[in-house]
N, C-alpha and C positions, 0 to 999 in steps of 0.2 A: 216723064218716063211713063211707059206704059202701064194701061191697069194690069194687075196680077190675077188673073182667074180662079187657076189652080198653084198650089208652093208646097212643098215638099222637101221637107230638112230633118226627115226622122234619120233616128239611129245612124247618127255622128258623134262627133264629141264637143261640138258646139259649147259656148262657156256664157258667163255673162247675165244680163241684162238683157230680156226678148228688146228685140232691135226695133225703131220705130218703123212700123210698118205702114208699107204704102196703102192708098186705097185701093180697095179688090173690086169686083166687079160685078154691074148688077145680073140677078140670074134671070137672063133672056135671048135665047138665041144662040146659048154654046150648047157644045156636047159638054163639055165637066161643069159639075155644079159647083162653083166656087165655097171651095174647099182648104182651109189651112193645115196643115199636120206638121206638130213639132214634137214629136215624143221622142223618148229615150232619147236625151241630150243632157247637159249641166247649166242649163238654164237656173238659176239665182236670187233672183230677187224679184216684187212685185208684176203680176203680170199687167203689161202697158196697155194706157186709154189706148194706144193707138189700133188697137185690137178692134173696140169699137165702130170705125171708120165703115167695116166691113157690116153694112147694113144688111145685107144677104147673105150673109156668108152661110151654108148649111151643112157644112163637115167641120166641127176643131177638137183638133188634138191635143192638148200639150201634158200629156202625162209622162209619168216618170222621167221627168227634170227634178229641179230641187225651188222651184217654185214658192215664194214667200208670199206672207200676210193675208190680206182677203180679197175676197172676188169681187172685182169692181161695179160699182153700182150700174154701170152705164151698158153692161152687157144687156140690160132689157131692152138694147135698141134693135138687137140681133134678134129678129122676129122671126124670119125666115131657117131659123137654125133647127137643125133636122136632130143630130147629134154633137153632144157636147162630151169630153174625155176629161176630164183632170185630174185623177186619179193619179195615186204614187208621188206627192209633194209633200210640200212642208206646210200648205194653208193650212187658214185658223181661221178664227172669228164665228161667229153664224153662219146658217148658208141663208145668205140673203132672197127674197124672194124676189128680185127679179133679176132669176135665173128662170120663178118657175113661168119657162116662155111656153106658148098654146103650141106648138107645133112638133115640139119636142118629143121625138119616139126614143131614144136611148141616152141616159145617162148616167156619169161615171162618177162619183164624188168621192171613194175608197182609199183608205190608206193617204187620212191628212189628220188634222191635228180641228177636226172640226167639231167646234161645241155645241151646246142647248139640245133642244128637243126638235125632234125631226122636220124639219117645213112643211105646214099645213096645206099650203099653196101647192104641195103637188098634187095632193089628191085634184085639183084643176084639171093636171093636164092630162086629158081625154087620148088620147094619142101616145102616151106611153107605153112604150115594150117592156124596155127591159129599167131596170133600177137599181143600181148600186151606189149603199152609201158605208155600208159597213169596214168596220177598221176607224174607226174615227173615237171622238169622244163624248160622244150625242149623247145624252139624258133625256127622261122622263117617260111617259108610258106610248105604246107606241098607237095609233090612233086608227079609230075606227073608220070603213070607208062601205062607201054606197058602191050596188051592183055597177052604176054606171061610169063610177070613177077604176075600175080595177076591168073595165072590157076588153083592152088590150092589153093587158100588163101580161107578160109571159115572164121573167125573172124578175124574181124579185130578192135582193139579199141585202141583210140589216144587221148583219153577224159582228163580232167582237169591237159594241159602242158597248153602251150601260145603260142599255134600257130596263125598264124594272117593271111591273106590272105581270096582267096574261099576256097570253099569246091571241092578240084579237079573232075572236070568232068570223069577224068579216071577211077574214082570208080564202073562206070558200066558194065566194061571190068571185074571186077570180077565175071566170072560166074557160080561160086559156095560160093558165098559170101551168110552165111546167117545172121550174125553179123555183125553191122555197127554204130559206137557209137565216133562219139567226140565229146561231150558234153562238157562245161566248158571250152570254146576256146575262145576265138576273132575269131574267122572265121565272117567274111559278104559277101555282097550281095545275090543273089538270090537261092535259094534252084534247084542246076542244073535239068531240066525237064528228060535225059537224065537217072538218078537214075531209073527211071521206065523199061529202061532195065536188071535189074539185075534176071537175068534168073531163078537163085535159089529160086527167091520169089515171081514166079508165078507159079500157080497150073496148072498143065498139064493133066488133066484130070484126075487123080488118084489119091487115096484115100491113106491116109496116119493116119498109125498108129503114137501115140504119144506116146512113151516109156521111158520119162523119160529121153531120154539121150542130150545132148548139142548140138548135131548135130540135130537134130528138132525143135531148136530155130532159128526164123527167127523175127530178131531185128533188128529198123533203131533209134537210137537216138543222135539228132542234137541237143538239149536243149540246153541254156544256152550260147549263140551267139549274134552275133550281123545281124541275118539275116534278111532280109524281103524281100515284093513281098510277090505274093499270093503262098497258096501250090498247086502245079505243081498237074492238075490231073490225069497226070502221074504216079504220087506217089499210089494211089488206082487201080493200075492196081495189084501193087504185091500181090494175094489175098493170100501169104501164110503167109502175116502177122501175128505174135502175139501179137509182142508189138511196138508201134511207137509214141516217142514224142517229139513233135517240139517246146516245153514251152520255154515260158522266151523269146523270140527273140523280133522282131516287123513285125514280118506276119502278114499280116493285106489281106482284101480283103472280100471272101465269103469262109466259108469250104466248099469245093467242093460237088456237090449234087450228084457224084459218092462215097460219103464214106461208104455207106453200100454195097461197094464189095467186103470190106477187111472183107470175114464171118467171118474167124479164129480168130479174130482181139479178146484176152484179155485185154489189156492196152491200154487207151489213155489217151494220155497227151496232149493238144492244150493249156493249159493257160497260161497268163501274158503275149499274143498278142495282137494286138489291129483287130480282129477280127470284124465284120458287121453283123448285121441283124441277121437273126434266126436261126437255125441250119436246115438244110437240112432232110427231113422228109426221108428220108432213112436209118439216123444214126437208128432209131430203128427199122431196122433189124442184128444189130448188135448184135445178141442172145447170145454169150460165152463171152459177154466185164463183166470180175471180178473189175473192175478197169476204171472211166471216170474222168476227172478233163480236165473241159471247164472253168473254174473260170476266172475274170477277162476279161473277154469277153461281146458280143453276146446281141441279146435283142429277146423279140417274148416269145413267146412259146417252151414250150418244145414238143418234138413230138409223134404221137400218136404211142405207140407198146409196144406189151408184156413186150420188157424187159425195159423201162425206165418209162413205170407208174409201173410198179409193182413192179418193182427192187427189187424183191424177193431174183435172183442171184450175184448182185453187193456188191461184200466185199467191195468199196469204191466207190463213187460218190459226185463230187464236179461240183455242178452246178451253179453259181452262176451269175443271169445277171447286168449286168453294164447297166446303163443308163434308163435302163426301169424304174424302182421307185428311187426317191431321196433316202438317206439315213435313215432316218427319216420313210419311209412309209413302206420299205419293212422288214418281220418276217424269221426267221429260225422256222424250224420245222422238228426235228427227227422220219420219224414214221416210224420205224420197232423195236419189240420187243426184238428182237436178237443184242446183244451191238457189236457184230461184223460186222453187218450193218450198213451204216453211209450215207446218205441220206440228202446232203445240198439242198433245194430247197428257191432260195426267187421272193418272188409272192408279187404282192399290197393288200395292207388292202383295 
């Protein structure tokens, strides 16, 4: 049988166990890097050990199948692996140290049944750009990271697990971080002020073109935790934010007056907290907003400004004023002829 360099069986309806894979090619003199793409099928047994014979494999994607059992230890033989995507399967057990491969740039293990603590060896992957391990059954405190360990990290998603404790202050050391998602955990305490030092999320006097690529998205999601205290004003210095979600915690106090500094913000969700007072006038400066949810908070008047007064550019606005009127005194009005626009305004009768 000839040596296979590139095998793509993705997006079919293949069933049963993964076949006994032939030996893969070594990476030398070939146009294509040794790659194996078998995502979005119906493979439903453990990952076969024959995969480990592809010692020079560079890209591996087995996502969106029904693979079971544990990650085989022999994956540690894939020293040249650049991308490993095992998300959306039924894999279980602890995340083994064998996958902490030195050259990994992208690792996706989300939407499985992994348990235990977040693998500390992952901190040693100095070239790691994308780490997505959310939607598992992981537990234990999130580890602190050094600046060296976070040098290239761009996307960090640890959402929908059972992580307790506090948001690690060391996250701010990720100088290239553009997406931080630790939503739907059991994190508590205050939002660290030092997150305002995330350098990649600060506009530095240059105009950026949005080309629809992942690396141009700047997002922070800390929603559905047990966070308390006020929103750190330092967060409003992250001028490259496109999305900010701090909903469903116990945040209190006033929304920072400097919220209007987030000029590129397209989605803002502060709902389900315990904020007091009225919206800051600067919120009317958020002219790019397409989604705004401030429900179950606040009181007072809606800020005067083109975006919040006309709302013609908003895809969805939820502005529910609590404690301004009793339940029988307010009315709901939908003030748009376009079905895609939704405006909920609570006002006294």
